[in-house]
C-alpha positions, 0 to 999 in steps of 0.5 A, spaced: 211 429 281 204 427 284 198 429 281 193 433 284 186 430 286 180 434 283 174 434 287 170 438 282 166 436 276 169 437 269 168 444 267 166 446 260 166 454 261 171 458 263 170 464 268 172 471 265 177 473 271 178 480 270 184 484 272 188 480 277 194 485 278 196 484 285 198 490 290 197 488 294 197 431 338 203 431 333 203 431 326 207 426 322 211 430 317 214 424 313 210 425 306 212 427 299 211 434 297 207 435 291 208 440 286 203 443 281 207 445 275 211 451 274 212 457 278 208 463 276 212 470 275 208 474 279 211 476 286 208 478 292 202 476 296 195 479 293 194 486 295 200 487 300 203 493 297 197 497 296 198 501 303 196 508 304 198 513 308 192 517 310 190 518 317 186 513 321 179 513 321 175 517 326 174 515 333 168 515 338 163 516 332 159 511 328 161 511 321 156 506 319 148 506 320 148 499 321 143 497 316 143 491 312 148 492 306 145 492 299 151 488 296 149 482 293 148 476 297 149 469 295 141 468 295 137 464 300 130 462 302 130 468 306 132 473 300 128 470 295 134 470 290 136 464 286 143 461 289 149 464 285 153 459 282 161 459 282 164 456 276 170 454 279 167 451 285 160 447 283 160 445 291 160 452 293 155 456 297 157 464 295 155 467 301 157 474 298 158 477 292 160 484 288 166 485 293 171 490 291 177 488 294 175 482 299 181 481 305 180 479 312 175 473 314 173 470 321 168 465 322 164 463 329 158 459 331 153 463 327 156 468 322 162 469 317 165 476 318 170 479 313 173 486 311 173 489 304 179 493 303 178 497 297 170 498 299 172 500 306 167 496 309 166 490 314 160 486 314 158 479 316 153 474 313 149 468 317 154 461 315 148 458 312 147 464 307 142 470 308 142 477 308 149 481 309 149 486 315 154 492 314 158 493 321 162 499 318 163 503 312 168 509 311 174 505 313 181 506 311 184 499 308 180 495 313 184 488 313 184 483 319 177 482 322 175 478 328 169 478 333 166 476 340 159 475 342 158 482 343 163 486 339 167 486 332 174 488 331 178 490 325 185 493 323 186 499 318 192 497 314 195 505 313 201 508 316 196 512 322 192 505 323 188 503 328 185 497 331 177 498 331 171 496 335 164 496 335 158 493 338 154 488 334 148 491 336 150 498 334 153 504 337 160 508 335 166 505 333 172 506 338 179 505 336 182 501 342 189 502 339 193 505 334 199 503 330 203 503 324 200 498 318 196 494 323 195 487 319 192 481 322 188 480 329 186 475 333 181 475 339 183 471 345 180 471 352 180 478 354 185 480 349 186 482 342 192 481 339 195 484 332 201 484 328 204 491 325 207 490 318 211 497 318 218 496 316 221 499 322 216 498 328 214 491 326 211 488 332 206 483 335 202 487 340 195 486 344 190 490 348 185 489 353 178 488 351 175 490 357 172 497 357 176 502 353 182 507 353 187 501 355 194 502 353 197 497 348 202 492 350 208 490 346 210 483 346 216 483 341 219 488 336 223 485 331 224 491 327 221 489 320 214 487 317 210 482 321 205 479 316 201 474 320 200 471 327 197 465 331 196 465 338 196 458 341 196 458 349 202 461 352 205 462 345 204 466 339 207 464 332 208 469 327 211 470 320 216 476 319 219 479 313 226 482 313 228 489 309 229 486 302 237 487 300 235 491 294 228 495 292 224 491 288 227 484 291 222 479 295 224 479 302 227 474 306 223 472 312 223 468 318 218 464 323 218 466 330 215 463 336 215 468 343 211 468 349 204 471 348 204 474 355 207 481 357 212 482 358 216 478 353 223 476 355 227 477 348 231 471 350 225 467 349 224 469 342 226 463 338 226 462 330 222 456 328 225 457 321 230 462 318 232 464 311 224 463 308 222 466 302 217 472 304 213 468 309 205 470 309 200 466 312 201 462 318 197 456 322 197 451 327 194 444 329 196 438 332 202 440 335 205 443 328 206 450 325 204 451 318 206 457 313 206 459 306 212 462 303 211 467 297 217 469 292 224 469 293 231 466 292 231 458 290 235 457 297 229 460 301 224 455 299 219 459 295 212 458 293 211 452 298 207 450 304 211 448 309 211 445 316 215 444 323 213 441 330 211 447 334 217 445 339 222 445 333 228 450 334 230 452 327 230 445 324 229 444 316 222 445 315 218 440 311 215 442 304 208 439 304 207 442 297 212 445 292 211 450 286 205 454 287 203 460 284 202 465 289 200 462 295 198 467 301 192 465 306 193 458 310 188 454 315 189 448 318 185 442 322 187 436 325 187 432 318 189 437 313 192 444 311 188 449 307 191 454 303 189 459 297 194 460 291 191 466 287 186 463 283 186 456 286 184 453 293 187 447 296 188 442 301 193 437 303 194 432 309 199 433 314 203 428 312 203 430 305 201 426 299 197 429 293 194 436 293 186 436 293 184 442 289 178 445 292 176 450 287 179 454 281 178 460 277 178 464 283 179 472 282 185 472 287 183 468 293 186 471 299 184 469 307 182 462 308 178 459 315 175 453 317 170 450 322 168 443 323 165 442 317 166 447 312 172 451 308 171 458 307 175 463 303 175 470 301 176 473 294 177 480 291 169 479 289 166 474 293 166 470 300 165 462 299 164 456 303 164 449 301 164 442 305 171 439 307 174 434 303 
């Protein structure tokens, strides 16, 4: 078993995490997988079975004043507040604090956007820190989030869910599409793509971002929950959970690739990997697809970070990291894969090797994204940033 590389100074203080119950080119893939000790007995991804069946939020009327949030920022010269220190990551900048149930995350050149599923809010903050801006409140289970130069988009993860849009300079909130349990989304060109996690109507869909009132288009329907998606050129990669064999059991899953154009020929739907244990997040870089497996049968490669070439056709995937606790979110750049693992945030080279511990003592680390220089992630209560390894 290989040891993790810990980039943090020694910690003499233990953070009180509070309740952690969950609901909710080509790459050379020849490295030896790492392990991080015995697997946790907690199952599932953080916060994915805390769904609501309430009605979708209203459309055509703003549900936020657009004023700055009164929640805690990470402290900056602009706010006059001292920086907040994160005990599990001394190198981190805490961009936002006092969230109730942080979930989705997105970064562009200037801003970090996030959703707080428990508080029902969508916010943003400058990447270098500063005042938080409340973009929407009163939302039912806001989940995935994305943005363009003019608009912010998010999903409401409920049975009568919606894909919402609001202009960044204010104005009403519009529902650009309705769906059952829409989860993560990605804005690509003049289309917004999303996946739905409904057990019966699991699918990948898109809708034009030009104007309002456009009909949504279904790329592919798989009849079970789609957990995450990544659009890359003319293809979309996504993870799927099959219905569990018995209630309470972790579901088996698959990793698919299909055309990102409409209509999608069902014959073009290919499985990159089958018999995967509860696959959650998915990412793509350097011609390689990476994903996270959660809890499941030992033969289904549970609690792992995995990879396969994008042109693969149900090949045995490469396990980059083994025996994780409850891995969930994943991101990738040209050199590393990054992921959240409940109370830890880690990275590993594409070729495998030693895990790099970026942060620990996190209060349920969830979505993770990267830009050229930094890694960003969201926990139940904070949005954080630290330099890449």
